[in-house]
C-alpha positions as CSV (number, residue, x, y, z in Angstrom):
1,M,108.7,109.4,168.5
2,N,108.4,111.2,165.3
3,K,105.2,110.0,163.8
4,K,105.2,112.9,160.8
5,G,108.8,112.1,159.5
6,Q,108.3,108.8,160.3
7,A,104.9,108.8,157.6
8,L,107.0,111.6,155.0
9,V,110.2,108.5,155.1
10,E,107.3,105.5,154.0
11,F,105.8,108.0,151.5
12,I,109.1,108.8,149.3
13,L,110.4,105.2,149.8
14,I,106.6,104.3,148.2
15,L,106.1,107.2,146.0
16,P,108.6,105.4,143.0
17,V,106.3,102.9,142.6
18,L,103.6,104.5,143.1
19,L,105.0,106.8,139.7
20,L,106.1,103.6,137.9
21,I,102.3,101.7,138.2
22,L,100.9,105.2,137.0
23,M,102.8,105.6,133.8
24,A,102.2,102.3,133.1
25,M,98.4,102.6,133.6
26,I,99.1,106.1,131.2
27,D,100.6,103.6,128.6
28,I,98.1,100.8,128.6
29,G,95.0,103.3,128.8
30,N,96.7,105.0,124.8
31,I,97.1,100.9,124.1
32,F,93.5,100.8,124.3
33,L,93.0,103.6,122.8
34,K,94.7,103.1,119.8
35,K,93.6,99.7,119.6
36,Y,89.8,101.1,119.2
37,E,90.9,104.6,116.8
38,L,92.8,101.3,115.0
39,E,89.3,99.1,114.5
40,N,87.9,102.8,113.5
41,S,89.8,102.8,111.5
42,L,89.7,99.3,109.6
43,E,86.2,100.3,108.6
44,T,87.2,103.7,106.5
45,V,89.7,101.7,105.0
46,T,87.3,98.5,104.5
47,E,84.8,100.6,101.9
48,L,87.7,102.6,100.7
49,Y,89.1,98.7,99.3
50,K,85.9,97.6,98.6
51,N,84.9,100.2,96.6
52,N,88.4,100.4,94.8
53,D,89.3,103.7,96.0
54,I,93.3,103.0,95.6
55,N,94.5,106.6,95.7
56,N,92.6,107.9,98.2
57,L,93.4,103.9,100.6
58,K,97.1,105.4,100.0
59,D,96.2,108.7,101.5
60,F,94.5,107.2,104.1
61,L,97.0,104.9,105.0
62,E,99.8,107.3,105.2
63,K,98.3,110.3,107.2
64,E,97.3,107.6,109.8
65,N,100.5,105.9,109.4
66,L,99.2,103.0,109.3
67,S,100.6,99.9,107.2
68,L,98.0,97.3,105.2
69,D,97.8,93.7,104.9
70,E,96.1,92.0,102.1
71,K,95.5,88.6,101.7
72,T,92.5,86.9,99.4
73,L,91.8,84.1,98.4
74,N,88.9,81.9,96.8
75,G,86.8,85.7,96.9
76,I,87.5,85.8,100.8
77,T,89.7,89.0,101.2
78,N,91.4,89.6,104.8
79,L,92.6,93.4,105.5
80,T,94.9,93.2,108.8
81,L,96.1,97.2,109.5
82,K,99.0,97.5,111.7
83,Q,100.3,100.2,113.9
84,T,102.8,101.1,116.0
85,V,102.5,102.9,119.6
86,Q,105.6,104.0,122.0
87,I,105.8,102.4,125.3
88,N,107.3,105.2,127.4
89,A,106.6,103.5,131.3
90,P,110.1,102.5,132.5
91,L,109.5,98.4,133.3
92,L,106.6,98.1,130.9
93,N,108.4,98.6,128.0
94,N,111.0,95.9,128.8
95,V,108.2,93.6,129.1
96,L,106.1,95.3,125.8
97,G,109.4,96.3,124.3
98,K,110.0,100.7,122.9
99,N,107.0,99.7,120.0
100,Y,104.8,97.9,120.9
101,E,102.7,96.7,117.2
102,I,98.9,96.7,117.6
103,T,96.6,94.9,115.1
104,T,92.9,94.6,114.0
105,S,91.5,92.6,111.2
106,K,88.7,92.0,108.8
107,T,87.9,89.7,106.8
108,F,84.5,89.9,104.2
109,Y,83.6,87.8,100.9
110,E,83.6,90.1,97.6
111,N,80.6,89.0,95.7
112,P,82.2,89.0,92.1
113,G,79.7,89.6,89.1
114,G,77.2,91.7,91.0
115,L,75.1,88.3,92.0
116,E,73.9,90.6,95.3
117,G,70.4,88.9,95.6
118,E,70.5,85.6,94.1
């Protein structure tokens, strides 16, 4: 019996599965990287929002391809950033969808009237 030929056939049969797993791992890593970058961008957006720098805020959101959702109630503001990540792995995009949306949010209290030390 030819052992080399048997090993080659087994490798050829398992290769597509290994490639699918590798592609899925790359896409999942990309999602985590984008989530980390989105959390860093949220800090910049929060500072621009607190400083009422609307023009730079709009420019930053457009440049980074982000969408911002803002909700304010009783002086408490919640900022939510959203970004879409494209999934390329064949089986993973069936589970998560072709475009996967990641979000991160931050809630802070807006101090009206400058009552900082009171």
